[in-house]
C-alpha positions in Angstrom: -10.6 11.9 41.8 -10.4 9.2 38.4 -8.4 10.4 35.2 -12.1 10.9 33.9 -12.7 13.4 36.1 -9.7 15.3 35.4 -10.5 18.5 32.9 -9.0 17.3 28.9 -8.0 13.9 30.5 -8.5 11.1 27.9 -11.1 13.4 26.3 -12.3 14.6 22.9 -10.4 18.8 22.4 -14.7 19.6 22.0 -17.3 16.8 23.0 -15.6 16.0 26.2 -16.0 12.3 25.9 -13.4 9.5 26.5 -11.4 9.1 24.0 -11.3 5.8 22.4 -7.7 4.2 21.8 -7.2 3.2 18.6 -6.1 -0.4 18.3 -3.3 -1.0 15.6 -3.6 -4.2 12.9 -0.4 -3.8 11.5 1.7 -2.8 14.9 4.9 -5.1 16.2 2.4 -6.0 19.3 1.2 -9.1 20.0 2.8 -10.9 17.5 1.9 -14.6 17.7 5.2 -16.5 17.9 3.6 -19.6 16.2 2.6 -17.1 13.3 5.8 -15.6 13.5 8.0 -18.6 13.3 6.6 -20.1 10.3 6.4 -16.5 8.3 9.8 -16.0 8.6 10.5 -19.8 7.9 8.7 -19.1 4.5 10.7 -16.1 3.7 13.8 -17.4 4.2 12.7 -20.6 2.3 11.8 -18.6 -0.4 14.7 -15.9 0.1 17.9 -18.4 0.5 17.7 -20.4 -2.9 18.0 -16.7 -4.8 20.2 -15.7 -2.7 22.5 -18.8 -2.8 22.0 -18.0 -7.1 24.0 -14.7 -6.1 26.2 -15.9 -4.5 27.6 -18.8 -6.7 27.1 -16.5 -9.5 30.3 -16.2 -11.7 30.6 -12.8 -11.8 34.3 -12.4 -13.2 33.8 -14.8 -15.9 29.8 -13.5 -16.5 29.9 -10.8 -19.5 32.1 -14.2 -21.3 29.5 -16.7 -20.2 26.5 -14.1 -22.2 28.4 -13.2 -25.0 28.9 -16.8 -26.1 27.4 -18.1 -29.1 25.0 -21.0 -27.1 24.0 -18.5 -25.1 22.7 -15.6 -27.4 21.1 -18.4 -29.6 18.9 -19.5 -26.5 18.5 -15.4 -25.3 17.7 -14.4 -28.9 15.1 -17.1 -29.7 13.6 -17.0 -26.3 12.9 -13.1 -26.8 11.4 -13.4 -30.1 9.5 -16.7 -29.8 7.8 -14.9 -26.3 7.1 -11.6 -28.0 5.5 -13.7 -30.6 3.5 -15.5 -28.4 2.2 -12.6 -26.4 1.5 -11.3 -30.3 -0.6 -14.3 -30.2 -2.2 -14.5 -27.0 -3.1 -10.5 -27.5 -4.7 -11.3 -31.3 -6.7 -14.4 -29.4 -7.3 -13.7 -25.3 -8.4 -10.5 -25.9 -12.0 -11.2 -28.0 -12.0 -14.2 -25.9 -11.9 -12.6 -22.4 -14.6 -9.8 -24.0 -17.2 -12.7 -24.8 -16.8 -14.3 -20.9 -17.1 -10.8 -19.6 -20.0 -9.1 -22.4 -22.1 -11.7 -23.4 -24.5 -14.8 -21.8 -24.2 -17.7 -23.7 -25.0 -21.2 -22.7 -22.0 -23.2 -20.6 -19.9 -19.8 -20.1 -18.5 -21.2 -17.0 -17.2 -24.6 -18.6 -15.9 -22.6 -21.4 -13.7 -20.1 -18.3 -13.2 -23.2 -16.5 -11.5 -24.8 -19.8 -9.2 -21.6 -20.6 -7.9 -21.4 -16.9 -7.2 -25.5 -17.1 -3.9 -24.1 -18.8 -2.6 -23.2 -15.7 -3.2 -25.8 -13.8 -2.5 -28.1 -16.1 1.7 -30.2 -15.8 3.7 -28.0 -19.1 4.3 -31.5 -20.0 0.9 -32.7 -20.1 -0.2 -29.7 -22.5 2.9 -30.9 -24.7 1.6 -33.8 -25.1 -1.8 -32.7 -25.8 -0.7 -30.0 -28.9 1.9 -32.9 -30.2 -1.6 -35.5 -30.3 -3.2 -31.9 -31.7 -0.8 -30.4 -33.8 1.6 -33.4 -34.5 2.3 -34.7 -38.2 -0.4 -37.2 -37.1 -2.5 -35.7 -34.7 -6.0 -34.7 -35.5 -5.4 -30.9 -37.0 -1.9 -31.8 -37.4 -2.2 -34.8 -40.1 -4.4 -31.9 -42.2 -2.4 -29.3 -41.6 0.3 -31.4 -43.3 -1.1 -33.4 -46.2 -3.3 -30.1 -47.2 -1.0 -26.9 -46.7 2.8 -28.9 -45.9 2.3 -26.9 -42.6 4.5 -29.4 -39.6 4.8 -27.7 -36.4 6.0 -29.8 -34.2 9.9 -29.8 -33.5 10.4 -26.1 -35.3 10.7 -22.2 -34.1 6.8 -21.8 -34.8 6.3 -25.1 -32.5 7.9 -22.9 -29.7 5.9 -20.2 -30.5 2.6 -22.0 -30.1 3.6 -23.8 -27.1 4.9 -20.8 -25.5 1.1 -19.1 -26.2 -0.9 -22.2 -24.8 0.4 -21.7 -21.5 0.0 -18.5 -21.8 -2.8 -17.3 -22.7 -5.2 -17.9 -19.5 -2.8 -15.0 -17.7 -3.6 -12.7 -20.4 -7.6 -13.8 -20.7 -8.1 -13.8 -16.7 -6.5 -10.2 -16.3 -8.7 -8.6 -19.3 -11.7 -10.6 -18.3 -11.2 -8.8 -15.3 -10.8 -5.7 -16.1 -13.6 -5.8 -18.4 -15.8 -7.1 -15.3 -14.5 -3.9 -13.3 -15.3 -1.3 -16.2 -18.9 0.4 -16.9 -20.8 -1.2 -19.4 -22.7 2.2 -19.8 -19.9 3.7 -22.0 -20.4 0.9 -24.3 -23.9 1.0 -24.1 -23.9 5.1 -24.7 -22.0 4.4 -27.9 -24.1 1.9 -29.3 -27.1 4.5 -28.5 -24.7 7.0 -30.3 -24.8 4.9 -33.9 -22.0 3.1 -33.5 -21.5 -0.2 -34.2 -20.9 -3.3 -31.6 -17.2 -3.7 -32.4 -16.7 0.5 -32.5 -17.6 0.7 -29.8 -15.3 -1.7 -28.2 -12.7 0.0 -30.4 -13.2 3.5 -29.4 -14.4 2.7 -26.0 -14.0 -0.6 -24.6 -9.6 -0.8 -25.8 -9.3 2.2 -23.8 -10.6 1.9 -20.4 -8.7 -1.4 -20.3 -5.4 -0.9 -21.7 -4.0 -1.1 -18.3 -5.4 -4.5 -17.6 -4.2 -5.8 -21.3 -0.7 -4.0 -20.3 -0.7 -6.0 -16.8 -1.8 -9.3 -19.0 0.4 -8.8 -22.0 3.1 -9.2 -19.2 2.3 -11.8 -17.3 2.0 -13.8 -20.9 5.3 -12.7 -22.0 7.4 -13.6 -18.9 4.9 -17.2 -18.5 6.4 -17.3 -22.0 9.5 -16.5 -22.0 10.0 -19.4 -18.6 8.1 -22.2 -20.5 9.7 -25.5 -20.5 7.8 -28.9 -20.3 5.7 -28.1 -23.5 8.1 -26.4 -25.3 10.5 -29.4 -25.1 8.2 -32.0 -25.3 6.4 -30.2 -28.5 9.0 -28.6 -30.2 12.3 -30.4 -28.5 16.0 -29.0 -27.9 17.6 -28.4 -30.9 20.3 -25.5 -30.6 18.9 -22.2 -32.7 15.4 -23.4 -33.0 14.0 -24.5 -30.4 16.7 -24.3 -27.5 15.0 -21.6 -25.5 16.4 -20.3 -22.2 15.1 -22.6 -19.7 16.2 -25.8 -22.2 19.4 -24.2 -22.6 19.7 -23.7 -18.3 18.9 -27.6 -18.2 21.4 -28.7 -20.5 24.0 -26.4 -19.2 23.5 -27.2 -16.0 25.1 -31.3 -17.1 28.1 -29.5 -18.7 28.7 -26.3 -17.7 27.3 -25.2 -14.6 28.2 -21.5 -14.9 26.6 -20.8 -18.4 23.8 -22.2 -16.2 23.7 -19.8 -13.3 24.2 -16.9 -16.1 21.4 -17.7 -18.4 19.3 -17.9 -14.6 20.5 -14.6 -13.8 19.0 -13.4 -16.4 15.9 -14.9 -16.5 16.1 -13.4 -12.4 16.7 -10.2 -14.0 13.7 -10.5 -15.9 11.4 -11.6 -13.3 12.1 -8.8 -11.4 11.8 -6.1 -14.1 8.2 -8.2 -14.6 7.5 -7.3 -10.4 8.6 -3.9 -10.9 6.3 -3.5 -13.7 3.1 -4.2 -12.6 4.2 -3.1 -8.6 1.3 -0.6 -9.1 -1.3 -3.3 -10.2 -0.4 -6.1 -7.8 1.1 -4.7 -4.9 -0.2 -1.6 -3.7 -1.5 -1.8 -0.5 -5.6 -0.5 0.6 
């Protein structure tokens, strides 16, 4: 007698049919060695530098390092400029994301590609482009200087402009994706009830896409906080005026490595906090 002939052997509780064995995809059985070894190597490659930063950190002198005048100036300037750049990306990026998600116009795909270009553009190239556009002799900067006396390069405002330039695509992509996932019928219902298009956007759309705006804002803020290439090219490296934390890390690494490690630890903590804040959006599994 086979196992299938035995009463209740490998059969369902009521149908009497043989049970099918479920094969789990997440178990540890049958992990191919050619995939396991490179995966572990990649994990070590990503984690070991961070562990080395923690191992070599000057924990005893860390409070003194973080409370020094130079470090505090760079930290304060970084927080203020990153927050201001995020505000600029919110004011300009949310309407742009709405236009890309809700309207049809010729060349929309090209506009979307241009909006995401700073994501893949080398930051130094972005800084050079900002100089050519907004510098004192730039395409637009010369008119700002001659008409209004406004000079952006090598100023704190220039830091905000450079950070907003590289951070805005993160917000636009996040908000546009949220808008595409949101049901547009709520906005249409509001307009049929007499609300204007802008009122529907303000009273209906914004509450719907608030999680996407929050996630994009955090990503943009973190990107602005860590910006280096565009900032040093467009705004320079002047302590107390344009020297942000990444620039201070680069400068301190040559003269005071312990201060560079201390600043790096601060940026590491900020990055971990950003990931923790976005864990429900980016790190959930279905």
